[in-house]
C-alpha positions in Angstrom: 41.2 -6.7 -21.6 38.3 -8.4 -23.0 37.5 -9.6 -19.5 37.6 -6.0 -17.9 35.5 -4.9 -20.5 32.9 -7.7 -19.5 33.6 -7.3 -15.8 32.7 -3.3 -16.3 29.7 -4.0 -18.5 28.3 -6.4 -16.2 29.2 -4.2 -12.8 27.4 -1.0 -14.5 24.3 -3.7 -15.5 24.1 -4.5 -12.1 24.3 -1.3 -10.4 21.2 0.5 -12.6 19.0 -2.4 -12.0 19.9 -1.3 -8.6 19.0 2.3 -9.1 15.6 1.7 -11.2 15.0 -1.0 -7.8 15.4 1.4 -5.5 13.7 4.0 -7.4 10.5 2.3 -7.3 10.9 0.7 -4.2 10.9 5.0 -3.3 7.8 4.9 -5.1 5.9 2.5 -2.9 4.6 5.1 -0.5 3.4 9.1 -0.6 6.2 11.1 0.7 5.6 14.5 -1.1 2.5 16.7 -0.6 0.1 16.4 -3.5 2.1 12.7 -4.1 -0.3 9.7 -5.0 0.3 6.3 -5.0 -2.2 3.7 -6.4 -2.6 0.0 -5.4 -4.5 -2.9 -5.8 -5.6 -4.0 -3.0 -7.6 -7.6 -1.7 -8.3 -8.6 1.8 -9.3 -12.4 2.0 -11.0 -14.8 4.7 -12.2 -17.8 4.4 -15.8 -16.7 4.0 -15.4 -13.3 2.2 -13.1 -11.6 -0.4 -13.1 -8.0 -0.8 -10.9 -6.4 -4.1 -10.4 -3.2 -5.2 -8.1 -0.3 -5.6 -6.2 1.7 -2.8 -5.3 5.3 -3.4 -2.6 7.1 -1.4 -2.3 10.9 -1.6 0.1 12.8 0.8 -1.4 15.6 2.3 1.4 17.0 4.9 2.1 14.9 8.0 -1.2 12.6 7.0 -1.8 10.3 4.4 -5.0 10.3 3.0 -6.2 6.5 2.0 -9.2 5.4 0.1 -10.1 1.6 -0.7 -12.8 1.7 -4.1 -14.3 -1.4 -5.4 -14.2 -2.9 -9.1 -17.5 -1.1 -9.9 -16.4 2.6 -8.0 -18.3 1.9 -4.8 -16.2 3.4 -1.9 -15.2 0.6 0.8 -13.1 2.3 3.0 -11.8 6.0 4.0 -9.1 6.7 6.2 -6.2 8.9 7.0 -2.8 7.7 8.1 -0.9 10.3 10.5 2.5 9.7 9.9 3.9 11.4 12.8 1.8 9.5 15.5 1.8 6.7 13.5 -2.2 6.8 13.6 -5.5 5.9 12.0 -8.6 7.8 11.9 -11.7 5.6 9.9 -13.9 8.2 8.0 -16.2 6.3 6.0 -16.6 2.2 6.3 -19.0 0.4 4.4 -22.5 -0.1 5.7 -21.5 -4.4 5.7 -18.7 -3.5 7.9 -19.3 -0.7 9.6 -19.9 -2.5 13.2 -18.1 -1.5 16.3 -15.9 -4.5 16.4 -15.0 -4.4 12.6 -14.0 -1.2 13.0 -11.6 -1.8 15.6 -9.9 -4.6 13.4 -10.1 -2.9 10.6 -8.2 0.1 12.5 -5.4 -2.0 13.9 -4.7 -4.1 10.8 -4.4 -0.6 8.9 -2.4 0.8 11.0 0.2 -2.2 10.2 -0.7 -2.2 6.8 0.3 1.1 6.0 3.7 0.7 8.3 4.4 -3.1 5.8 3.4 -0.4 2.5 6.3 2.5 4.3 8.9 -0.3 4.8 7.9 -1.6 1.1 6.3 -5.1 1.9 3.2 -6.4 0.1 0.6 -8.2 2.2 0.0 -8.8 5.8 -1.8 -11.2 8.0 -3.5 -11.2 10.6 -4.0 -14.6 12.3 -5.9 -13.5 15.1 -8.9 -13.1 12.4 -7.9 -14.9 9.8 -7.2 -12.1 7.3 -4.7 -11.9 5.0 -3.8 -8.5 2.7 -2.5 -8.0 -0.3 -1.6 -4.8 -2.2 0.8 -4.7 -4.9 1.8 -1.3 -6.9 -0.4 -0.7 -9.7 1.3 1.7 -12.0 -1.1 1.5 -15.1 -3.2 3.9 -13.8 -3.5 7.2 -15.0 -2.9 9.8 -13.0 
């Protein structure tokens, strides 16, 4: 009798843990109108690193995003069309605002958004030796 009780408690505990994990995974990408999700974001290369916060806001079929550094300066503003899976860059920090860098950023941001939707937390661009990490941040007050 004691063994059955222990088994049921373990099963209930595992199911609760699974439900919490599913809930947390669902919170990693904004799906509902007006929903916001915050990430700690970093982009690394051997000779440089940019880090800050990535804010995603759902607005219809579009997710508006802004990457802000730790001092509050905007690095990149862009939008992602979830239906067409397209990125549109609205603003890029002046040191990165070169046509060839914008092209790489646009391609990589598209892949990053697809990775975020599937619950991944990093992306590597091997060709350009860029490494992106984004960690869900629940500590920011909404």
